[in-house]
C-alpha positions in Angstrom: 20.8 27.1 -16.9 18.5 25.6 -14.3 18.4 27.4 -10.9 19.5 25.5 -7.7 15.9 25.4 -6.6 14.7 23.7 -9.9 17.5 21.2 -9.7 16.6 20.4 -6.1 12.9 20.2 -6.8 13.5 17.7 -9.6 15.7 15.7 -7.5 13.0 15.4 -4.8 10.3 14.7 -7.4 12.4 11.8 -8.8 13.7 10.4 -5.6 10.9 10.7 -3.0 9.7 7.5 -1.6 6.1 6.9 -0.8 4.6 8.0 2.4 2.4 5.2 3.9 -0.4 6.4 6.1 -3.2 4.6 7.8 -1.0 1.9 9.3 -3.1 2.1 12.5 -5.9 0.2 10.6 -3.5 -2.7 10.2 -2.0 -2.4 13.6 -5.5 -2.7 15.2 -6.4 -5.6 13.1 -3.3 -7.6 14.2 -3.7 -6.5 17.8 -7.2 -7.9 18.0 -6.1 -11.3 16.5 -3.0 -12.1 18.4 -2.6 -15.9 18.6 -4.9 -16.6 15.6 -3.7 -19.2 13.3 -1.6 -17.7 10.5 -1.6 -14.2 11.8 2.2 -14.1 12.4 2.8 -15.0 8.8 0.3 -12.3 7.7 2.1 -9.8 9.8 5.4 -10.7 8.4 4.2 -10.3 4.9 2.4 -7.0 5.6 5.7 -5.7 7.1 7.5 -6.7 4.0 4.8 -5.0 1.9 5.2 -1.9 3.9 9.0 -1.9 3.6 8.5 -2.2 -0.1 5.9 0.6 -0.3 7.8 2.8 2.0 10.9 2.9 -0.4 8.8 2.8 -3.6 8.6 5.7 -6.2 5.2 4.8 -7.7 4.4 7.5 -10.2 1.8 5.4 -12.1 -0.5 2.4 -11.7 2.0 0.5 -13.9 4.7 1.2 -11.3 2.7 -0.6 -8.8 1.9 -3.5 -11.1 5.6 -3.9 -11.8 6.4 -4.1 -8.1 3.3 -6.2 -7.3 2.2 -8.1 -10.4 -0.7 -9.7 -8.6 -2.1 -6.3 -7.2 -5.5 -5.2 -8.5 -5.6 -1.6 -9.7 -9.1 -0.2 -9.3 -10.6 3.2 -10.1 -9.7 6.4 -8.1 -6.2 5.3 -7.4 -7.2 2.3 -5.3 -5.1 -0.8 -5.3 -5.9 -4.2 -3.7 -2.8 -6.1 -2.6 -2.8 -9.8 -1.6 -1.2 -10.5 1.7 -0.1 -14.1 2.7 -1.0 -15.6 -0.7 -4.6 -14.6 -1.0 -5.6 -15.1 2.6 -5.7 -11.4 3.4 -6.3 -8.2 1.4 -5.0 -4.7 1.8 -6.9 -1.8 0.1 -4.7 1.3 -0.4 -5.5 4.6 -2.1 -2.4 5.8 -3.9 -2.0 9.4 -4.6 0.7 9.2 -7.1 1.7 12.9 -7.6 1.7 13.4 -3.8 3.7 10.2 -3.2 1.2 9.0 -0.6 -0.3 5.5 -0.1 -3.2 5.6 2.3 -4.4 2.3 3.8 -8.2 2.0 3.8 -8.8 -1.6 4.7 -7.0 -4.7 5.9 -8.8 -8.1 6.5 -9.2 -11.6 5.6 -10.4 -12.6 2.1 -13.8 -13.3 3.7 -14.0 -9.8 5.3 -12.8 -8.2 2.0 -15.8 -9.8 0.3 -18.1 -7.9 2.5 -16.8 -4.4 1.6 -16.8 -2.2 -1.5 -13.1 -1.8 -2.4 -13.9 1.3 -4.4 -15.5 3.2 -1.6 -14.1 1.8 1.8 
């Protein structure tokens, strides 16, 4: 028979939502572009992504692809999400076992083209 501790641990492992960190990167990006064309729509779509990610239970890259079929899964747990169609890109490092999604970059498609998604 399993101990109460084991049962609780299994419950938490199976029900724990992702912790999203690094949101300040995106907040600073939007704050610097208030009033820019399309920025409100981008913010709304980012907020929707954050709500989904914050309740997700991504255990594998396939879980991410199931939730976001157009996401690009890269090496080292990195995932690139398209925001507002393909106008903006969000690069996240997902630590599946820890249940953490760490935002590393947010920017326009043009700005994204200037960074290395695997090292940013």
